[in-house]
C-alpha positions in Angstrom: -0.1 0.1 -0.1 1.3 3.5 -0.8 1.3 6.6 1.4 -1.3 9.3 1.0 -1.8 10.9 -2.3 -1.5 14.7 -2.2 -3.0 17.1 -4.9 -0.3 18.4 -7.3 -1.1 22.0 -6.3 -0.4 21.2 -2.6 3.1 19.9 -3.7 3.5 22.8 -5.9 2.8 25.2 -3.2 5.4 23.7 -0.9 7.9 24.2 -3.7 7.0 27.8 -4.2 7.2 28.2 -0.4 10.8 26.9 -0.6 11.5 29.2 -3.6 10.2 32.1 -1.6 12.3 31.2 1.3 15.4 31.5 -0.9 14.4 34.7 -2.3 13.9 36.1 1.3 17.1 34.6 2.9 19.6 34.5 -0.1 22.0 36.9 1.9 22.1 34.4 4.8 24.2 31.1 5.2 21.3 28.9 4.3 22.0 25.3 3.1 19.9 22.7 1.4 18.6 21.2 4.7 17.1 24.5 5.6 15.4 24.9 2.2 14.1 21.4 2.1 12.8 21.8 5.6 10.9 24.8 4.6 9.2 22.6 1.8 8.7 19.7 4.2 10.6 17.2 1.8 13.5 15.2 2.2 16.4 16.9 0.6 16.9 14.3 -2.3 13.4 14.4 -3.1 13.2 18.2 -2.8 16.1 18.5 -5.2 14.4 16.3 -7.7 11.1 18.2 -7.5 12.5 21.5 -7.4 14.6 20.8 -10.6 11.5 19.4 -12.3 9.5 22.6 -11.8 12.3 25.4 -12.1 14.9 23.6 -14.4 17.6 24.1 -11.9 18.7 22.9 -8.6 18.0 24.8 -5.4 21.7 25.6 -5.2 21.8 26.8 -8.7 18.8 29.0 -8.1 20.3 30.6 -4.9 23.4 31.4 -7.0 21.3 33.1 -9.6 19.4 35.2 -7.0 22.5 36.2 -5.3 24.1 37.2 -8.7 21.0 39.1 -9.7 21.0 41.0 -6.3 24.7 41.7 -6.7 24.0 43.2 -10.2 21.5 45.6 -8.6 23.8 46.6 -5.9 26.6 47.3 -8.2 24.3 49.3 -10.5 23.5 51.5 -7.5 27.3 52.0 -7.0 27.9 49.7 -3.9 31.7 48.6 -3.8 32.5 45.1 -4.9 33.6 44.0 -1.4 30.3 45.4 0.2 28.3 43.7 -2.5 30.0 40.4 -2.0 29.2 40.2 1.7 25.7 41.7 1.3 24.4 39.1 -0.9 25.8 36.3 1.1 29.1 35.2 -0.2 32.0 34.7 2.2 34.9 35.2 -0.3 35.5 37.9 -2.7 37.4 35.6 -5.0 34.6 33.0 -5.1 32.2 35.9 -5.8 34.1 37.4 -8.4 34.6 34.2 -10.3 31.0 33.4 -10.1 29.9 36.9 -11.0 32.3 36.9 -14.2 31.1 33.4 -15.3 27.5 34.5 -15.0 27.6 37.9 -16.5 31.0 37.8 -18.7 32.3 40.8 -16.7 34.3 41.0 -13.5 32.4 42.9 -10.7 34.7 45.7 -10.7 34.3 46.2 -14.5 30.6 45.9 -14.1 30.6 48.7 -11.4 32.9 50.9 -13.6 30.7 50.3 -16.5 27.5 51.4 -14.7 29.3 54.4 -13.0 30.5 55.6 -16.4 27.0 55.1 -17.8 25.5 57.2 -15.0 28.0 59.9 -15.5 27.3 60.0 -19.3 23.6 60.2 -18.7 24.1 62.9 -16.1 26.1 65.0 -18.6 24.0 64.5 -21.7 20.5 63.4 -20.5 18.7 64.2 -23.8 20.9 61.7 -25.5 19.0 59.0 -23.5 15.5 60.2 -24.1 13.8 59.1 -27.4 13.6 62.0 -29.9 9.8 61.7 -30.3 9.3 62.2 -26.5 11.7 65.0 -26.3 10.2 66.7 -29.3 6.7 66.4 -27.9 7.5 68.2 -24.8 9.5 70.8 -26.5 12.8 69.9 -25.4 14.1 69.5 -28.9 13.0 71.5 -32.1 10.6 69.9 -34.4 12.3 68.0 -37.1 11.2 67.5 -40.8 11.5 64.1 -42.1 
């Protein structure tokens, strides 16, 4: 005899609950046991179910979330070392390696690129506004086509 059969929606909600747990606690030292406990699954069953739904393991998803949050912090101008620790990495070198593998750029280069872009936008803001929009509000003279 098999155990009780749960509706798929119930199992899916448990996986979503675990995913949301990762989204909330990405900066903390969470491990697979913590995440699987959140979904009330054994860790091996949890990995299998999570991967079936999200097409990546919970650890891969955690790294993805951390890298995305790191991108946001770097775009805001947060220094690389502060960003590294703010998103839950313990080593700047492992963070830099993973960030470069995910984005194709080192975190310091990514930070410099966004700082240069911000400076450029501040110096010439009309260059970053669509011409039709600027023309509509009188920021540019009307042009004949």
